N, C-alpha and C positions, 0 to 999 in steps of 0.2 A: 522564442524556444525551439529548443531541440523532437527532432524528427520524437512522433509519444513511442514508450515501449510498455508500458502496459504497466503491474503493481510489480510485477519483480525490480523489475528501472528505476523504482520510485522511491529518491532519501525516507517516506512517512510509510508508507510498507515494511514493514516489522518481523522478527523473527515467524515470533507465532503464529503468525498470518493474516493481523488485525493491523488496524489505518486510526489514527488519530483522528481521522474525518466522519469513520461514523462510529466513535465511542458512542453508549458502551454498545455495540449491535457490531456488526456479521458487516462487512461488504457488500452491498450489490452485488448482486450476482451478473447483473450490468455490463457492471463493471470488469468483472473478474471473468469473464466469459469474452470483453471485450468488445462489447457488440455496443459499445459509446467510451468519446474519450474523455474522461472524469480529470480535465479543466478549464469547468466550470464549475461550481458550488447546484449539487445537484436542488427543484425545490425544498423538494421535504430537509434539509443536510441543517443539519445547527449550528456548523461556523464554515469557514473561507476555506478550508481549507480543500487545493488540487493539489495532482500530482506534477512535482516537483522531480526531471530528471535526477539522473548519481549514474557517474560512466558502470562503475560495479552488480552486478544483481546478482539480488538477495544469495546468493548460494556464499560466493566472493564474501560478503557486507558484515556475517558471523562467525566463528570458528563452532566444532562441535558441538562442545560442551557451551556456547554459552544458548543453542537451538537449541537442548535442551531442559536445557535451565529457564525455559522460558517456557518449552510446554508444558514441563512443572507446576508453573508454579499455578 
């Protein structure tokens, strides 16, 4: 696996700031703040989705219109 770069460089992180690893809730603060690397499922996590790197930062994976559409859902 490549170097851990956090949620912004994870292919699961969505334009609205959510992640399928933590549905239907929010991403835990310890992951958002990079206090831990999400390379293994958390104890209370309901699935096995973890960090999977992508080359592009979240800002470059979605057009502004896509982001606005996600935020208005």
